[in-house]
Every structure is written in structure tokens, then in C-alpha cells.
All heavy atoms as TSV, in Angstrom:
chain	resi	resn	atom	element	x	y	z
A	1	MET	N	N	-23.993	10.457	-23.274
A	1	MET	CA	C	-24.445	10.367	-21.891
A	1	MET	C	C	-24.168	8.972	-21.316
A	1	MET	O	O	-23.623	8.852	-20.233
A	1	MET	CB	C	-25.946	10.674	-21.840
A	1	MET	CG	C	-26.540	10.561	-20.472
A	1	MET	SD	S	-25.969	11.887	-19.434
A	1	MET	CE	C	-26.836	11.542	-17.966
A	2	ILE	N	N	-24.530	7.933	-22.048
A	2	ILE	CA	C	-24.308	6.575	-21.565
A	2	ILE	C	C	-22.817	6.276	-21.502
A	2	ILE	O	O	-22.351	5.596	-20.597
A	2	ILE	CB	C	-25.053	5.550	-22.449
A	2	ILE	CG1	C	-26.550	5.725	-22.270
A	2	ILE	CG2	C	-24.627	4.132	-22.109
A	2	ILE	CD1	C	-27.394	4.806	-23.092
A	3	GLY	N	N	-22.054	6.805	-22.459
A	3	GLY	CA	C	-20.603	6.603	-22.446
A	3	GLY	C	C	-19.963	7.167	-21.193
A	3	GLY	O	O	-19.033	6.587	-20.625
A	4	THR	N	N	-20.460	8.301	-20.729
A	4	THR	CA	C	-19.936	8.908	-19.508
A	4	THR	C	C	-20.248	8.038	-18.296
A	4	THR	O	O	-19.398	7.839	-17.434
A	4	THR	CB	C	-20.555	10.314	-19.312
A	4	THR	OG1	O	-20.307	11.089	-20.473
A	4	THR	CG2	C	-19.971	10.990	-18.099
A	5	ILE	N	N	-21.448	7.512	-18.243
A	5	ILE	CA	C	-21.837	6.653	-17.123
A	5	ILE	C	C	-21.001	5.375	-17.115
A	5	ILE	O	O	-20.561	4.909	-16.066
A	5	ILE	CB	C	-23.345	6.329	-17.194
A	5	ILE	CG1	C	-24.149	7.621	-16.994
A	5	ILE	CG2	C	-23.736	5.286	-16.162
A	5	ILE	CD1	C	-25.621	7.483	-17.250
A	6	ILE	N	N	-20.749	4.835	-18.305
A	6	ILE	CA	C	-19.912	3.637	-18.408
A	6	ILE	C	C	-18.505	3.934	-17.905
A	6	ILE	O	O	-17.921	3.156	-17.155
A	6	ILE	CB	C	-19.870	3.126	-19.863
A	6	ILE	CG1	C	-21.242	2.589	-20.259
A	6	ILE	CG2	C	-18.814	2.050	-20.043
A	6	ILE	CD1	C	-21.372	2.260	-21.728
A	7	ALA	N	N	-17.966	5.070	-18.298
A	7	ALA	CA	C	-16.613	5.443	-17.878
A	7	ALA	C	C	-16.537	5.634	-16.365
A	7	ALA	O	O	-15.563	5.219	-15.729
A	7	ALA	CB	C	-16.174	6.718	-18.592
A	8	ILE	N	N	-17.550	6.245	-15.785
A	8	ILE	CA	C	-17.564	6.449	-14.328
A	8	ILE	C	C	-17.636	5.096	-13.615
A	8	ILE	O	O	-16.922	4.852	-12.639
A	8	ILE	CB	C	-18.730	7.367	-13.912
A	8	ILE	CG1	C	-18.473	8.792	-14.403
A	8	ILE	CG2	C	-18.939	7.342	-12.399
A	8	ILE	CD1	C	-19.648	9.730	-14.227
A	9	GLY	N	N	-18.498	4.199	-14.090
A	9	GLY	CA	C	-18.612	2.871	-13.480
A	9	GLY	C	C	-17.319	2.088	-13.575
A	9	GLY	O	O	-16.894	1.439	-12.618
A	10	ALA	N	N	-16.676	2.149	-14.735
A	10	ALA	CA	C	-15.412	1.439	-14.906
A	10	ALA	C	C	-14.324	2.038	-14.019
A	10	ALA	O	O	-13.509	1.323	-13.435
A	10	ALA	CB	C	-14.978	1.483	-16.366
A	11	GLY	N	N	-14.320	3.353	-13.893
A	11	GLY	CA	C	-13.340	4.012	-13.024
A	11	GLY	C	C	-13.509	3.623	-11.571
A	11	GLY	O	O	-12.536	3.378	-10.851
A	12	ILE	N	N	-14.735	3.535	-11.128
A	12	ILE	CA	C	-14.999	3.127	-9.747
A	12	ILE	C	C	-14.571	1.681	-9.530
A	12	ILE	O	O	-13.999	1.336	-8.494
A	12	ILE	CB	C	-16.489	3.330	-9.398
A	12	ILE	CG1	C	-16.800	4.829	-9.328
A	12	ILE	CG2	C	-16.843	2.647	-8.082
A	12	ILE	CD1	C	-18.268	5.148	-9.201
A	13	ALA	N	N	-14.820	0.816	-10.521
A	13	ALA	CA	C	-14.426	-0.592	-10.392
A	13	ALA	C	C	-12.917	-0.736	-10.313
A	13	ALA	O	O	-12.401	-1.584	-9.587
A	13	ALA	CB	C	-14.979	-1.397	-11.562
A	14	VAL	N	N	-12.182	0.088	-11.042
A	14	VAL	CA	C	-10.723	0.002	-11.044
A	14	VAL	C	C	-10.131	0.512	-9.724
A	14	VAL	O	O	-9.012	0.155	-9.364
A	14	VAL	CB	C	-10.150	0.764	-12.256
A	14	VAL	CG1	C	-8.655	0.933	-12.176
A	14	VAL	CG2	C	-10.500	0.039	-13.540
A	15	LEU	N	N	-10.873	1.299	-8.979
A	15	LEU	CA	C	-10.374	1.815	-7.701
A	15	LEU	C	C	-10.087	0.713	-6.683
A	15	LEU	O	O	-9.432	0.967	-5.674
A	15	LEU	CB	C	-11.356	2.822	-7.106
A	15	LEU	CG	C	-11.368	4.189	-7.779
A	15	LEU	CD1	C	-12.408	5.092	-7.119
A	15	LEU	CD2	C	-10.008	4.841	-7.740
A	16	THR	N	N	-10.549	-0.501	-6.931
A	16	THR	CA	C	-10.223	-1.598	-6.019
A	16	THR	C	C	-8.713	-1.841	-5.992
A	16	THR	O	O	-8.188	-2.318	-4.993
A	16	THR	CB	C	-10.933	-2.897	-6.427
A	16	THR	OG1	O	-10.561	-3.235	-7.767
A	16	THR	CG2	C	-12.434	-2.758	-6.335
A	17	GLY	N	N	-8.028	-1.498	-7.081
A	17	GLY	CA	C	-6.573	-1.629	-7.113
A	17	GLY	C	C	-5.898	-0.716	-6.120
A	17	GLY	O	O	-4.846	-1.045	-5.563
A	18	LEU	N	N	-6.501	0.439	-5.865
A	18	LEU	CA	C	-5.946	1.379	-4.887
A	18	LEU	C	C	-5.966	0.768	-3.489
A	18	LEU	O	O	-4.962	0.797	-2.774
A	18	LEU	CB	C	-6.750	2.681	-4.909
A	18	LEU	CG	C	-6.306	3.785	-3.965
A	18	LEU	CD1	C	-4.943	4.310	-4.369
A	18	LEU	CD2	C	-7.315	4.901	-3.964
A	19	GLY	N	N	-7.086	0.182	-3.119
A	19	GLY	CA	C	-7.185	-0.443	-1.811
A	19	GLY	C	C	-6.236	-1.623	-1.667
A	19	GLY	O	O	-5.622	-1.820	-0.620
A	20	ALA	N	N	-6.110	-2.392	-2.724
A	20	ALA	CA	C	-5.199	-3.541	-2.685
A	20	ALA	C	C	-3.754	-3.079	-2.542
A	20	ALA	O	O	-2.977	-3.675	-1.786
A	20	ALA	CB	C	-5.359	-4.378	-3.943
A	21	GLY	N	N	-3.385	-2.042	-3.249
A	21	GLY	CA	C	-2.016	-1.524	-3.150
A	21	GLY	C	C	-1.689	-1.006	-1.762
A	21	GLY	O	O	-0.607	-1.273	-1.219
A	22	ILE	N	N	-2.625	-0.294	-1.174
A	22	ILE	CA	C	-2.416	0.214	0.188
A	22	ILE	C	C	-2.319	-0.955	1.169
A	22	ILE	O	O	-1.446	-0.976	2.045
A	22	ILE	CB	C	-3.558	1.174	0.581
A	22	ILE	CG1	C	-3.457	2.462	-0.247
A	22	ILE	CG2	C	-3.525	1.492	2.074
A	22	ILE	CD1	C	-4.647	3.385	-0.095
A	23	GLY	N	N	-3.204	-1.936	1.019
A	23	GLY	CA	C	-3.191	-3.094	1.912
A	23	GLY	C	C	-1.896	-3.889	1.823
A	23	GLY	O	O	-1.325	-4.292	2.839
A	24	ILE	N	N	-1.412	-4.109	0.607
A	24	ILE	CA	C	-0.165	-4.853	0.431
A	24	ILE	C	C	1.005	-4.063	1.009
A	24	ILE	O	O	1.904	-4.629	1.631
A	24	ILE	CB	C	0.064	-5.187	-1.054
A	24	ILE	CG1	C	-0.971	-6.199	-1.523
A	24	ILE	CG2	C	1.462	-5.738	-1.283
A	24	ILE	CD1	C	-0.984	-6.431	-3.015
A	25	GLY	N	N	0.986	-2.754	0.829
A	25	GLY	CA	C	2.053	-1.928	1.387
A	25	GLY	C	C	2.097	-1.971	2.906
A	25	GLY	O	O	3.168	-2.109	3.509
A	26	ILE	N	N	0.941	-1.877	3.529
A	26	ILE	CA	C	0.877	-1.942	4.992
A	26	ILE	C	C	1.325	-3.321	5.482
A	26	ILE	O	O	2.096	-3.436	6.443
A	26	ILE	CB	C	-0.545	-1.609	5.486
A	26	ILE	CG1	C	-0.847	-0.131	5.241
A	26	ILE	CG2	C	-0.711	-1.961	6.962
A	26	ILE	CD1	C	-2.290	0.249	5.490
A	27	ALA	N	N	0.848	-4.374	4.809
A	27	ALA	CA	C	1.216	-5.738	5.213
A	27	ALA	C	C	2.714	-5.974	5.077
A	27	ALA	O	O	3.335	-6.608	5.943
A	27	ALA	CB	C	0.447	-6.757	4.373
A	28	THR	N	N	3.314	-5.467	4.014
A	28	THR	CA	C	4.755	-5.628	3.819
A	28	THR	C	C	5.534	-4.894	4.908
A	28	THR	O	O	6.523	-5.419	5.441
A	28	THR	CB	C	5.173	-5.121	2.432
A	28	THR	OG1	O	4.419	-5.824	1.446
A	28	THR	CG2	C	6.648	-5.328	2.186
A	29	GLY	N	N	5.085	-3.712	5.244
A	29	GLY	CA	C	5.753	-2.963	6.315
A	29	GLY	C	C	5.674	-3.676	7.654
A	29	GLY	O	O	6.668	-3.765	8.386
A	30	LYS	N	N	4.511	-4.198	7.961
A	30	LYS	CA	C	4.341	-4.923	9.228
A	30	LYS	C	C	5.156	-6.221	9.238
A	30	LYS	O	O	5.715	-6.607	10.265
A	30	LYS	CB	C	2.868	-5.233	9.479
A	30	LYS	CG	C	2.008	-4.004	9.645
A	30	LYS	CD	C	2.377	-3.237	10.879
A	30	LYS	CE	C	1.465	-2.042	11.053
A	30	LYS	NZ	N	1.757	-1.264	12.235
A	31	ALA	N	N	5.219	-6.903	8.100
A	31	ALA	CA	C	6.016	-8.134	8.030
A	31	ALA	C	C	7.495	-7.829	8.216
A	31	ALA	O	O	8.215	-8.583	8.878
A	31	ALA	CB	C	5.777	-8.837	6.699
A	32	THR	N	N	7.948	-6.736	7.636
A	32	THR	CA	C	9.345	-6.335	7.806
A	32	THR	C	C	9.652	-6.049	9.275
A	32	THR	O	O	10.695	-6.464	9.795
A	32	THR	CB	C	9.654	-5.097	6.949
A	32	THR	OG1	O	9.330	-5.385	5.595
A	32	THR	CG2	C	11.101	-4.704	7.044
A	33	GLU	N	N	8.742	-5.349	9.940
A	33	GLU	CA	C	8.916	-5.078	11.367
A	33	GLU	C	C	8.937	-6.380	12.173
A	33	GLU	O	O	9.739	-6.538	13.095
A	33	GLU	CB	C	7.790	-4.191	11.880
A	33	GLU	CG	C	7.846	-2.765	11.390
A	33	GLU	CD	C	6.640	-1.959	11.859
A	33	GLU	OE1	O	5.907	-2.419	12.758
A	33	GLU	OE2	O	6.450	-0.865	11.310
A	34	ALA	N	N	8.054	-7.308	11.817
A	34	ALA	CA	C	7.985	-8.575	12.555
A	34	ALA	C	C	9.268	-9.386	12.389
A	34	ALA	O	O	9.759	-9.975	13.354
A	34	ALA	CB	C	6.783	-9.383	12.077
A	35	VAL	N	N	9.816	-9.414	11.172
A	35	VAL	CA	C	11.061	-10.154	10.954
A	35	VAL	C	C	12.213	-9.475	11.681
A	35	VAL	O	O	13.097	-10.143	12.227
A	35	VAL	CB	C	11.354	-10.284	9.436
A	35	VAL	CG1	C	12.749	-10.820	9.187
A	35	VAL	CG2	C	10.328	-11.193	8.788
A	36	ALA	N	N	12.203	-8.147	11.741
A	36	ALA	CA	C	13.259	-7.433	12.455
A	36	ALA	C	C	13.209	-7.741	13.951
A	36	ALA	O	O	14.254	-7.822	14.610
A	36	ALA	CB	C	13.125	-5.934	12.223
A	37	ARG	N	N	12.019	-7.942	14.484
A	37	ARG	CA	C	11.886	-8.234	15.909
A	37	ARG	C	C	12.132	-9.701	16.234
A	37	ARG	O	O	12.617	-10.027	17.314
A	37	ARG	CB	C	10.483	-7.851	16.389
A	37	ARG	CG	C	10.266	-6.366	16.385
A	37	ARG	CD	C	8.903	-6.014	16.879
A	37	ARG	NE	N	8.706	-4.579	16.737
A	37	ARG	CZ	C	7.601	-3.954	17.061
A	37	ARG	NH1	N	6.594	-4.637	17.557
A	37	ARG	NH2	N	7.504	-2.658	16.909
A	38	GLN	N	N	11.742	-10.596	15.315
A	38	GLN	CA	C	11.865	-12.032	15.560
A	38	GLN	C	C	12.365	-12.724	14.299
A	38	GLN	O	O	11.587	-13.332	13.555
A	38	GLN	CB	C	10.509	-12.605	15.953
A	38	GLN	CG	C	10.516	-13.217	17.297
A	38	GLN	CD	C	9.167	-13.823	17.627
A	38	GLN	OE1	O	8.143	-13.524	17.027
A	38	GLN	NE2	N	9.181	-14.683	18.614
A	39	PRO	N	N	13.665	-12.670	14.039
A	39	PRO	CA	C	14.199	-13.246	12.798
A	39	PRO	C	C	13.961	-14.749	12.652
A	39	PRO	O	O	13.849	-15.253	11.539
A	39	PRO	CB	C	15.694	-12.954	12.883
A	39	PRO	CG	C	15.847	-11.887	13.894
A	39	PRO	CD	C	14.688	-12.009	14.830
A	40	GLU	N	N	13.856	-15.468	13.755
A	40	GLU	CA	C	13.665	-16.919	13.662
A	40	GLU	C	C	12.281	-17.291	13.130
A	40	GLU	O	O	12.062	-18.425	12.715
A	40	GLU	CB	C	13.912	-17.596	15.013
A	40	GLU	CG	C	12.929	-17.231	16.105
A	40	GLU	CD	C	13.287	-15.956	16.865
A	40	GLU	OE1	O	14.306	-15.320	16.541
A	40	GLU	OE2	O	12.536	-15.603	17.775
A	41	ALA	N	N	11.338	-16.365	13.120
A	41	ALA	CA	C	9.987	-16.631	12.626
A	41	ALA	C	C	9.794	-16.133	11.192
A	41	ALA	O	O	8.661	-16.037	10.721
A	41	ALA	CB	C	8.964	-15.971	13.545
A	42	SER	N	N	10.878	-15.828	10.506
A	42	SER	CA	C	10.756	-15.224	9.177
A	42	SER	C	C	10.072	-16.143	8.163
A	42	SER	O	O	9.372	-15.672	7.268
A	42	SER	CB	C	12.122	-14.794	8.656
A	42	SER	OG	O	12.942	-15.910	8.419
A	43	GLY	N	N	10.229	-17.449	8.293
A	43	GLY	CA	C	9.585	-18.375	7.364
A	43	GLY	C	C	8.069	-18.318	7.440
A	43	GLY	O	O	7.385	-18.233	6.417
A	44	LYS	N	N	7.543	-18.348	8.663
A	44	LYS	CA	C	6.094	-18.282	8.844
A	44	LYS	C	C	5.559	-16.917	8.433
A	44	LYS	O	O	4.496	-16.813	7.824
A	44	LYS	CB	C	5.731	-18.553	10.310
A	44	LYS	CG	C	5.893	-19.986	10.720
A	44	LYS	CD	C	5.422	-20.193	12.142
A	44	LYS	CE	C	5.554	-21.640	12.542
A	44	LYS	NZ	N	5.089	-21.885	13.891
A	45	ILE	N	N	6.293	-15.866	8.763
A	45	ILE	CA	C	5.859	-14.513	8.424
A	45	ILE	C	C	5.813	-14.339	6.908
A	45	ILE	O	O	4.857	-13.788	6.365
A	45	ILE	CB	C	6.782	-13.473	9.083
A	45	ILE	CG1	C	6.619	-13.518	10.607
A	45	ILE	CG2	C	6.496	-12.075	8.554
A	45	ILE	CD1	C	7.665	-12.762	11.368
A	46	THR	N	N	6.836	-14.842	6.227
A	46	THR	CA	C	6.877	-14.728	4.770
A	46	THR	C	C	5.725	-15.487	4.127
A	46	THR	O	O	5.089	-14.994	3.190
A	46	THR	CB	C	8.218	-15.261	4.229
A	46	THR	OG1	O	9.278	-14.530	4.836
A	46	THR	CG2	C	8.299	-15.126	2.727
A	47	THR	N	N	5.433	-16.663	4.636
A	47	THR	CA	C	4.325	-17.456	4.096
A	47	THR	C	C	3.005	-16.715	4.233
A	47	THR	O	O	2.222	-16.620	3.280
A	47	THR	CB	C	4.240	-18.810	4.824
A	47	THR	OG1	O	5.478	-19.491	4.672
A	47	THR	CG2	C	3.115	-19.658	4.275
A	48	LEU	N	N	2.755	-16.169	5.417
A	48	LEU	CA	C	1.511	-15.441	5.637
A	48	LEU	C	C	1.456	-14.157	4.812
A	48	LEU	O	O	0.391	-13.776	4.315
A	48	LEU	CB	C	1.343	-15.128	7.120
A	48	LEU	CG	C	1.098	-16.346	8.007
A	48	LEU	CD1	C	1.103	-15.943	9.479
A	48	LEU	CD2	C	-0.209	-17.014	7.641
A	49	LEU	N	N	2.593	-13.494	4.653
A	49	LEU	CA	C	2.637	-12.280	3.843
A	49	LEU	C	C	2.296	-12.586	2.393
A	49	LEU	O	O	1.519	-11.863	1.764
A	49	LEU	CB	C	4.019	-11.625	3.926
A	49	LEU	CG	C	4.250	-10.438	2.987
A	49	LEU	CD1	C	3.350	-9.276	3.362
A	49	LEU	CD2	C	5.694	-10.022	3.010
A	50	LEU	N	N	2.860	-13.659	1.849
A	50	LEU	CA	C	2.583	-14.014	0.457
A	50	LEU	C	C	1.125	-14.404	0.259
A	50	LEU	O	O	0.506	-14.049	-0.752
A	50	LEU	CB	C	3.510	-15.138	0.006
A	50	LEU	CG	C	4.983	-14.755	-0.153
A	50	LEU	CD1	C	5.809	-15.979	-0.489
A	50	LEU	CD2	C	5.156	-13.691	-1.206
A	51	LEU	N	N	0.559	-15.131	1.210
A	51	LEU	CA	C	-0.845	-15.514	1.114
A	51	LEU	C	C	-1.751	-14.282	1.151
A	51	LEU	O	O	-2.661	-14.136	0.333
A	51	LEU	CB	C	-1.201	-16.473	2.254
A	51	LEU	CG	C	-2.637	-16.973	2.283
A	51	LEU	CD1	C	-2.948	-17.766	1.034
A	51	LEU	CD2	C	-2.869	-17.803	3.522
A	52	GLY	N	N	-1.485	-13.384	2.082
A	52	GLY	CA	C	-2.288	-12.165	2.180
A	52	GLY	C	C	-2.143	-11.272	0.958
A	52	GLY	O	O	-3.118	-10.691	0.472
A	53	SER	N	N	-0.928	-11.170	0.442
A	53	SER	CA	C	-0.705	-10.353	-0.754
A	53	SER	C	C	-1.425	-10.938	-1.964
A	53	SER	O	O	-1.968	-10.202	-2.785
A	53	SER	CB	C	0.792	-10.239	-1.046
A	53	SER	OG	O	1.439	-9.544	-0.009
A	54	ALA	N	N	-1.431	-12.252	-2.072
A	54	ALA	CA	C	-2.129	-12.887	-3.189
A	54	ALA	C	C	-3.630	-12.638	-3.117
A	54	ALA	O	O	-4.275	-12.361	-4.136
A	54	ALA	CB	C	-1.843	-14.385	-3.186
A	55	LEU	N	N	-4.190	-12.701	-1.927
A	55	LEU	CA	C	-5.620	-12.437	-1.782
A	55	LEU	C	C	-5.952	-10.978	-2.095
A	55	LEU	O	O	-6.958	-10.688	-2.745
A	55	LEU	CB	C	-6.078	-12.800	-0.373
A	55	LEU	CG	C	-6.064	-14.290	-0.040
A	55	LEU	CD1	C	-6.363	-14.509	1.434
A	55	LEU	CD2	C	-7.054	-15.035	-0.906
A	56	ALA	N	N	-5.113	-10.059	-1.650
A	56	ALA	CA	C	-5.346	-8.644	-1.942
A	56	ALA	C	C	-5.209	-8.368	-3.435
A	56	ALA	O	O	-5.983	-7.600	-4.011
A	56	ALA	CB	C	-4.371	-7.779	-1.142
A	57	GLU	N	N	-4.236	-8.990	-4.059
A	57	GLU	CA	C	-4.031	-8.792	-5.492
A	57	GLU	C	C	-5.189	-9.388	-6.283
A	57	GLU	O	O	-5.583	-8.843	-7.309
A	57	GLU	CB	C	-2.706	-9.419	-5.921
A	57	GLU	CG	C	-2.244	-8.971	-7.267
A	57	GLU	CD	C	-1.950	-7.487	-7.331
A	57	GLU	OE1	O	-1.496	-6.910	-6.343
A	57	GLU	OE2	O	-2.191	-6.906	-8.408
A	58	ALA	N	N	-5.736	-10.486	-5.814
A	58	ALA	CA	C	-6.894	-11.083	-6.486
A	58	ALA	C	C	-8.075	-10.118	-6.467
A	58	ALA	O	O	-8.816	-10.007	-7.454
A	58	ALA	CB	C	-7.272	-12.396	-5.830
A	59	THR	N	N	-8.247	-9.399	-5.372
A	59	THR	CA	C	-9.310	-8.414	-5.284
A	59	THR	C	C	-9.122	-7.322	-6.332
A	59	THR	O	O	-10.077	-6.908	-6.992
A	59	THR	CB	C	-9.341	-7.778	-3.879
A	59	THR	OG1	O	-9.486	-8.810	-2.916
A	59	THR	CG2	C	-10.468	-6.789	-3.740
A	60	ALA	N	N	-7.895	-6.873	-6.506
A	60	ALA	CA	C	-7.608	-5.849	-7.509
A	60	ALA	C	C	-7.870	-6.377	-8.922
A	60	ALA	O	O	-8.413	-5.668	-9.770
A	60	ALA	CB	C	-6.167	-5.379	-7.375
A	61	ILE	N	N	-7.509	-7.621	-9.167
A	61	ILE	CA	C	-7.742	-8.209	-10.490
A	61	ILE	C	C	-9.239	-8.345	-10.755
A	61	ILE	O	O	-9.707	-8.095	-11.866
A	61	ILE	CB	C	-7.014	-9.559	-10.610
A	61	ILE	CG1	C	-5.509	-9.321	-10.637
A	61	ILE	CG2	C	-7.457	-10.323	-11.846
A	61	ILE	CD1	C	-4.672	-10.571	-10.520
A	62	TYR	N	N	-10.016	-8.728	-9.736
A	62	TYR	CA	C	-11.470	-8.813	-9.915
A	62	TYR	C	C	-12.044	-7.445	-10.279
A	62	TYR	O	O	-12.916	-7.337	-11.142
A	62	TYR	CB	C	-12.151	-9.329	-8.647
A	62	TYR	CG	C	-11.846	-10.757	-8.309
A	62	TYR	CD1	C	-11.822	-11.185	-6.993
A	62	TYR	CD2	C	-11.578	-11.698	-9.297
A	62	TYR	CE1	C	-11.544	-12.497	-6.668
A	62	TYR	CE2	C	-11.296	-13.012	-8.979
A	62	TYR	CZ	C	-11.282	-13.399	-7.664
A	62	TYR	OH	O	-11.008	-14.699	-7.346
A	63	GLY	N	N	-11.581	-6.407	-9.633
A	63	GLY	CA	C	-12.046	-5.059	-9.962
A	63	GLY	C	C	-11.703	-4.668	-11.383
A	63	GLY	O	O	-12.506	-4.060	-12.095
A	64	PHE	N	N	-10.505	-5.032	-11.822
A	64	PHE	CA	C	-10.086	-4.737	-13.190
A	64	PHE	C	C	-10.946	-5.493	-14.197
A	64	PHE	O	O	-11.368	-4.939	-15.218
A	64	PHE	CB	C	-8.608	-5.087	-13.363
A	64	PHE	CG	C	-8.073	-4.825	-14.736
A	64	PHE	CD1	C	-7.969	-3.532	-15.216
A	64	PHE	CD2	C	-7.678	-5.866	-15.551
A	64	PHE	CE1	C	-7.478	-3.279	-16.480
A	64	PHE	CE2	C	-7.198	-5.636	-16.814
A	64	PHE	CZ	C	-7.098	-4.333	-17.288
A	65	VAL	N	N	-11.223	-6.758	-13.909
A	65	VAL	CA	C	-12.060	-7.559	-14.806
A	65	VAL	C	C	-13.473	-6.993	-14.876
A	65	VAL	O	O	-14.071	-6.912	-15.953
A	65	VAL	CB	C	-12.073	-9.040	-14.354
A	65	VAL	CG1	C	-13.135	-9.843	-15.083
A	65	VAL	CG2	C	-10.704	-9.653	-14.560
A	66	VAL	N	N	-14.014	-6.567	-13.746
A	66	VAL	CA	C	-15.345	-5.957	-13.737
A	66	VAL	C	C	-15.344	-4.684	-14.571
A	66	VAL	O	O	-16.282	-4.423	-15.341
A	66	VAL	CB	C	-15.815	-5.682	-12.289
A	66	VAL	CG1	C	-17.024	-4.785	-12.268
A	66	VAL	CG2	C	-16.108	-6.982	-11.580
A	67	ALA	N	N	-14.293	-3.889	-14.452
A	67	ALA	CA	C	-14.213	-2.662	-15.250
A	67	ALA	C	C	-14.177	-2.983	-16.740
A	67	ALA	O	O	-14.862	-2.331	-17.545
A	67	ALA	CB	C	-12.973	-1.864	-14.855
A	68	LEU	N	N	-13.402	-3.980	-17.128
A	68	LEU	CA	C	-13.362	-4.377	-18.537
A	68	LEU	C	C	-14.719	-4.891	-19.009
A	68	LEU	O	O	-15.153	-4.586	-20.120
A	68	LEU	CB	C	-12.294	-5.438	-18.758
A	68	LEU	CG	C	-10.845	-4.967	-18.710
A	68	LEU	CD1	C	-9.907	-6.162	-18.889
A	68	LEU	CD2	C	-10.576	-3.920	-19.763
A	69	MET	N	N	-15.381	-5.662	-18.156
A	69	MET	CA	C	-16.693	-6.166	-18.532
A	69	MET	C	C	-17.700	-5.038	-18.698
A	69	MET	O	O	-18.535	-5.068	-19.610
A	69	MET	CB	C	-17.192	-7.178	-17.484
A	69	MET	CG	C	-16.450	-8.496	-17.528
A	69	MET	SD	S	-16.882	-9.624	-16.194
A	69	MET	CE	C	-18.619	-9.809	-16.415
A	70	ILE	N	N	-17.628	-4.041	-17.829
A	70	ILE	CA	C	-18.524	-2.887	-17.946
A	70	ILE	C	C	-18.303	-2.188	-19.276
A	70	ILE	O	O	-19.249	-1.868	-19.994
A	70	ILE	CB	C	-18.319	-1.922	-16.768
A	70	ILE	CG1	C	-18.881	-2.511	-15.479
A	70	ILE	CG2	C	-19.000	-0.578	-17.046
A	70	ILE	CD1	C	-18.542	-1.712	-14.239
A	71	ILE	N	N	-17.053	-1.974	-19.607
A	71	ILE	CA	C	-16.741	-1.255	-20.850
A	71	ILE	C	C	-17.157	-2.074	-22.071
A	71	ILE	O	O	-17.777	-1.547	-22.999
A	71	ILE	CB	C	-15.239	-0.921	-20.903
A	71	ILE	CG1	C	-14.905	0.126	-19.844
A	71	ILE	CG2	C	-14.841	-0.406	-22.278
A	71	ILE	CD1	C	-13.436	0.381	-19.664
A	72	ILE	N	N	-16.842	-3.343	-22.093
A	72	ILE	CA	C	-17.089	-4.173	-23.277
A	72	ILE	C	C	-18.589	-4.482	-23.437
A	72	ILE	O	O	-19.138	-4.377	-24.528
A	72	ILE	CB	C	-16.274	-5.470	-23.210
A	72	ILE	CG1	C	-14.790	-5.133	-23.360
A	72	ILE	CG2	C	-16.709	-6.457	-24.265
A	72	ILE	CD1	C	-13.853	-6.280	-23.069
A	73	MET	N	N	-19.249	-4.853	-22.354
A	73	MET	CA	C	-20.648	-5.272	-22.448
A	73	MET	C	C	-21.606	-4.113	-22.720
A	73	MET	O	O	-22.590	-4.287	-23.421
A	73	MET	CB	C	-21.082	-5.975	-21.166
A	73	MET	CG	C	-20.311	-7.224	-20.880
A	73	MET	SD	S	-20.697	-8.479	-22.077
A	73	MET	CE	C	-20.649	-9.913	-21.089
A	74	LEU	N	N	-21.323	-2.967	-22.177
A	74	LEU	CA	C	-22.262	-1.847	-22.301
A	74	LEU	C	C	-21.924	-0.893	-23.443
A	74	LEU	O	O	-22.581	0.115	-23.612
A	74	LEU	CB	C	-22.347	-1.083	-20.984
A	74	LEU	CG	C	-22.871	-1.894	-19.795
A	74	LEU	CD1	C	-22.860	-1.049	-18.543
A	74	LEU	CD2	C	-24.265	-2.425	-20.069
A	75	LYS	N	N	-20.915	-1.199	-24.211
A	75	LYS	CA	C	-20.539	-0.297	-25.283
A	75	LYS	C	C	-21.382	-0.527	-26.507
A	75	LYS	O	O	-21.831	-1.513	-26.877
A	75	LYS	CB	C	-19.062	-0.490	-25.635
A	75	LYS	CG	C	-18.468	0.715	-26.248
A	75	LYS	CD	C	-16.969	0.603	-26.236
A	75	LYS	CE	C	-16.427	1.970	-26.592
A	75	LYS	NZ	N	-15.017	1.969	-26.680
């Protein structure tokens, strides 16, 4: 019974990767559109895209770490 609850909690924590993946995909698409419309601003757009992607990826990594902690600590 407790093992099932642990697995459900860890699964929910890992779902943060889904949101991060969707967010990075949308941001990349919008950045591509922005560069296509204004090629001279590609440097600034790329910088902001990388910063936003890093923050989104950090969120996914935090979710993964929480899931591992749930599994390891409660087992």
C-alpha cells in the first residue's frame, strides 16, 4: 500500500518535466518566428531563449530530484 502511494507521488513529481518540455517547445517556436521576422535581433532573441530554456529545464530537474528523494527516503 505504501509502495503504491510512493510511486504515485514520484510520478506526479516527474510530471514537471512535461510542463518544461511543452514550455521550451513553445518558446523555441516563438523565437524562430521572431528571428524570421527580425533577423537583426537574433542575438538578443537567442540570449533570452537560452535563459528561458535553462530556467524551464531547472524546473524539470527539481521535479526529478524530488521524485528521487520521495522514492529513496520513503522506501
